[in-house]
N, C-alpha and C positions, 0 to 999 in steps of 0.2 A: 425327053421333055416331060413325058407323063410321070416317069419315075421321079423327076425333079419335083413336080407338083406334089406327088405323094409324099416324098420326103419333106418337102417344104410344109405340106399340110400337117405332117406329123410333128414337125418342129413347132409350127404355130399351135397345134393342139397341146403339145407338151408345155409350151410357154403359157398358154391359157390355163392349163392345169396347175402350173406352178403359181400363177397369179392367184388363182382361186384358192389353192392350198395356203398361200401366204396370207390372203385376206381372211380366210377362215381361222388360221392360226393367230393372226393379229387380233381378230375379234375375241378369240378365246382368251388370249393374253390380256386384252383390254378388259374383258369381263373379270378375269382373275385379278388384274391390277386394281380394278375398281372395287372388287370385293375386299382386297387387301387394304386399300385405302379406307374403305368404310369400316373394316374391322379395326384398323389403327385409330381412326377418328373416334370410334366407339370406345376403344380402350383408353384413349387419352381423356375422353369425357368422363369415363368411369374413374380414372385416376384422379382427375380434378375434383370429381364429386367426393371421392374418398378423402382427398386432402382438405377440401372445404369442411367436411364433416369433422375430421380430426382437429383442425385448427379452430373450428367453431366451438368444439367441446372444451377446448383448453381455456381455463379461467385467466391464465396469464396473457398479457398483451403480446402479440407477435406482429412485427412490422417488417416488410421487405422494402428496401430503398434501393433505387438504381444509381447508376454512376452520376446522373445529373442531380442526385439528392432529392428525387421525386418519389413519393410513396406509391408503390405498385401493389402492395397488399396490406390490408388492415383488418385483422380478424375481430371477432365479436368481443373477445376479451379486452383488446385495445380500446374498442368503442365503449365498453362498460366502464373502464378506468378513466378515460380521458373526456368522455361526454361527446366526442365526435363520432358521427355515424360513419360506416364504411363508405357510403356514397359521397359524403362530404370530404373525407380525408384522402381517399385515393386520387392520384394525379395532382396532389398539391405538394409543394416543397415542404419537407419535414419541419423546417423552422417555423412554418405557419401553424403547425399543429402541436408540436412538442415544445413547450416553453418551460425552462428550468429556472429554479431560484436557488440561491445559496443559503447558508445557515441563518443569515440575517434577514431573509425574505426578499433580498434584492435580486433583480434579474441576473442570471449567470452569463458571463461573457461567452459568446458563441463557441469560441475555440476551446473553452473549458468543459463543454458538455461531453458526455461519454461517446455520443455519436460522432462528433467532430474529431475527437481524439482517435477513434477507430479509423476514420477516413484518413487522417493525417499519418498515423503510424503503421496502418496495415496489420495491426495486431489486435487480439481479443482484449476487450476492456470490460472490467467488472467494477461496478460502483454501487456500494450499498448505502450511500449517504445522500443521494440527490433527492430533491423535492420537485415534483412535477405539478404544473398548474393545469387544471382542467379547463374545458371550454368556458365554463361559467366563472372561472377565477378561483376555484377552491384549490387549496394546496394539498397535495397527496404525497406522503412519504413513499419513495419508490426504490426498488432494487433493480438495476439495469445490468444486463449482460449483452454485449454487442460483439458480433463476429463478422469480420470483413469477408467478402467474396473476392477471391483473387484469381486472375487469369494465369496463363502459362508464364508470363513475364513478371509475376508477383505484383501486378498492378491491381489496385482496388477497383472492382467494377460494381460494387454494391455492398449493402449491409443487411444483416438479419439482426434485428433488435428484439430481445425478449425482456419483458419487465413485469413487475407485479406491485400491487398496492400493499405496502408493509406498514401502514399507519398504525394499526393495532399493535404489532410487534414493537415498533419503535416507541410507541407510547408506553408500553410496559417496560421497555428498557430505560426510558427516561424516568419513570416512577421508581424503578429499582435503583437507578443511579442516585436519584434524589434521596431515597431512604438511606442508602449507604453513606452518602455525603452528610446528611443530617445526623445519623447515628454516630458516625465516626467523630464528627465535630463535638457532639454532646458528650461522648464517652471519654474524649481526651482530657477533659477537665478533672473528673474524679481520678482517672488513672495517674495524671500528673500529681495530684494531691497525695495519692498513696505512695508514689515514688519519692516524693519529697519527705514524707514522714518516715519512710524506711531509711532514707539517707541520714536523717537526723538520728534515728535509732542506732545506726551503724557508726555514728560519729562519737569517738571516745570522749570528746570534750563535752558532749551533751548528755550521754547516757552510759551507764556501766552494765555490761552484759557478759555472760560467760561464753566460752568458745562454742558450745553447742548451739546456743541461741544465735550467736553471730553467724554460724554456718547456715541456719535456717533463714535468717534475715537476708543474707547475701543471695541465697537462691531465690527468695521471694522478690528481691530487688531486681535480679537479672530477668526473671519472668515478667515483672511489671514493665521493665524497659522494652522487652520484646513485644509485649502487648501494645504499648504505646506506639512502637514503630509500625505495628500492623495497622492500627487505626490511622496513623499518618499516611501510610501507603494507600489505604483504601480511600482516604479523602483526596489524596493527590491524583489517584487514577480516575476518580469520579470527575474531578475538575478537568483533567486532561481530555476526557471523552466529550464533555459538553462545552469545551472552549473557555472555561473559567480559570484556567491555570495562569497564575500571576507571571507576567513576562515583561521584562524591561530591556529590550535589545539595545546594544550600543556597539560601536566599532571596537573590536578587541584584537590585539596582536597575539596570535596563538603561541608564538615562540616564547615570549616573556611569560605569558599566562601559564603555559605548561611547565616551564622551568620552575616557577614558584610552586605550582601544585605538586610537582615531583618530589620536592623536599618534604611535603606533608605525607605523601603516599609512601615514602620510603619506610616509614615506621611500621606500616601495616605489613610490609614484606619482611622486614628484619625481625619483627615479633614472631613470625612463623618460621624463621630460620632460612628465608629465601633471599637470593641475590636480586637486587632491583637495579635496572639500568634505564637511562633516558637517552633515546636515540633521536638525532636531529637530522632530517633531510638526507639520509644515506640509504634509502631503499626505494625500489620502484613503486610507484603509486598503483594501487589495486582498484578495480571496479567490481560492482556487485555480481557481474557475470563471470568473475574469475579471471578475466583478462588483465593485462597490465597497461600502464600508460607511461609517459615520459616524466621522470622526476627531475628536480633541479640538480644540476651538476655542482656539487659542493667544491670541486677543485676550481671552478670558474667563478662561482658566486659565493661569497662569504656571508653567511647568516642572512638569508632572504627574509623579508618581512611578510608573514602570513596573516593578512588582515581578513577578518570575517565580521559579520554583524549578528551578534548573539547576546543573550543575557548570560554574563559570566557565571552567575550563581547557578543557573540551570545547567549549563555545560559542565560546571564543576560537579554538580550532583550526578550527572550521567557518567562522567569519567571515573569518579570515585566509586560509584556502584559497580561498574565493570571491573575496575582494578581490585576492589575488595573481593568480588566473586572469584577472580583469578587466584588471589591469595588463598581463599578458603578451600578451593578444590585442587590446589597444587601442593603436593606433599614435599617435594624436593625440586631443586633446580632454580629457576629464575622467572621473574615477571618483567617484561619490557614495556615501557611506555614510549611510543614513537610519534614523530611528526614529520610529514613530508607533504609534497604538493606539486602542482603544475600551474599553468596560467589561469585555469578556471576553477580548480578544486584545492581545498586544504584537507588533508587526510590525517586523522589521529588514529592510532591503533594501539591495542593492548594485547600482547602476546605472552602466553604462559607455556610451561612445560608439564602441564597437568595431564589427566587421563584422556582428555578429548571427549567429544560429544558424538553420540551415534548419529549417523546420517539421517535416519528417519525422524529424529527429533528436531533437527536444525530448522526445517520450514515452519515449525510451530513455536519456536523458542521465544519469540517476541509477542506471543498472544497472552491475553490476560489469564492469570491463574495457572498457566502451563508450567509444569516442572518435569524435568527428566527423571524418570523413575528408575533409580539405581541406588546402590548402597551408599554411595558418596553423598547424593542429594538428601537421602533420608537422614544421614548422620549430621549434615550441616544444617538442614532445615531451611526455612524461608517462606515467604508469602506467595511467591509466584507472580508478583506484580512489578518487581524491579525492572526487568528488561522491557516490559510493556510500557512503563512510564518513560524509560529511556528512549524508546522508539517515538513516543508521542512528543517528547521534548525536541528531539532532533528534527522531526517533521515540521515543527513550528518554524524552522529556519530553512525550509526546502532542502533539507539534507537527507542522507540515507545512512542507515546502520545495519550491519549484517555480520555474520560470523562464518569463518572457514575453520574446519576442524578435522582431525584425523585421530582415530582411536589409538592411544598409546603415544601420540606425538604432540599433544597439546592443541590449543585453540588460539585463534587470533580474531579479535573483534575490531571491525573497521568502522570509522565514522567519517563520512564525506560531507563537507560543508562548502557552499559557494564562496569562492575567494573574491575579495575586493582588490582592485588595483591600488597601488600606493596613492595615485592621484585621486581616485574616487574616495578612498579612505580619509585622506586629508580634508577633502571637501565636506564629507559627512561629519567628521570630528569638529570642523569649524562651525558647522550648522548646529551640532549638539551643544557646543560651548556657548554660542550666541543665544540659543533657546534657554539654556540654564541660567544665563546672566540676565536675560530680558525680563523686566518686571511685568510686562504685559502677558508673558507666557505663564507666569505664576499666579497672577491675580486676574480673575475673570472680570470682564467689563460689565457694567450695569446695563440692563436692557433699555 
């Protein structure tokens, strides 16, 4: 019995020792855990201070918006630009703070704003043309870059918007564009006069000149025409940038339109010794990402009607420019003009067998004054404005223009335009006809 108690006492003693050791260990771990938590909290506070210092030093506006479209962070740069303080803006819906206007100074539709587009698409949005209204109602020209925050399922859980005040830069651009527009307009008149007098000098019924003089005058006449085209391109590009480009859209059936235009373009190709072909609806429709879509089956549908709403003169200008470029840079082979489409898109394309365009130049090809720097372009010449003007015109009709090319295998320029259904096109044509015939539509009523 005594042994039992001794053993039992040992067991109890050992148990108490274990408890004490466990308690001591627990306290040690607790102190260590507490120290770790304190260190972590201190580190987080330190990181937050660093972030606040960095974001506060940035002059650009930086805004963090959560999934509920509520502003969670609003740096000092954003406060300086918008006139809203950080305390006022945070925890408000961004629609209450960021108010956008269009080029006419009218409130922009919520779904058209760069932030709404980023929420809807889940993709980065860059917009260099928006105007932001400050808290006091002042309009600020702004440059917005919006990046969505995505979870593992690619769902948008928030946005980071970075923007800046570009009023000064945009003002300088406007003044530069105005100067180019005015200068181009004023210089066209004397250039046209010079060109006219040179034409008269070259007319054998008006003047008599020897062969040497004729050669000089012909060169001067060609240079004057080139100069006149340069001024015209400068004027057109300036108008395209500030929205003054003359535009009279109407319902147009692209099949008939292109068939007639192909007859005129054929001469440009044949003059260069190239074969020209017009293709109708027999290729897969392409999109700007390089993928394909369903084209009309010509075995089942004979000559579909491809209706669009465009200004025929402007579209003719675009297609002629692209076709002429294809002829200039193609030494042998053929240039194809094609038309295809599906239920929602009408696609026009110009394909050549020329030298192709380097891949690094393709993203910049439709920028103003950009030219591919190689021997072919230096020989042909040009203003570097043609494709920029083409892009601006196509964008007037919510269309897209792009190029796919491979060195040594030629290039294909694509133009996508929104397609009108036959029923919609007929309704719009009836409206156009009634508007043209209506005397009240042509004569303004007295106030």
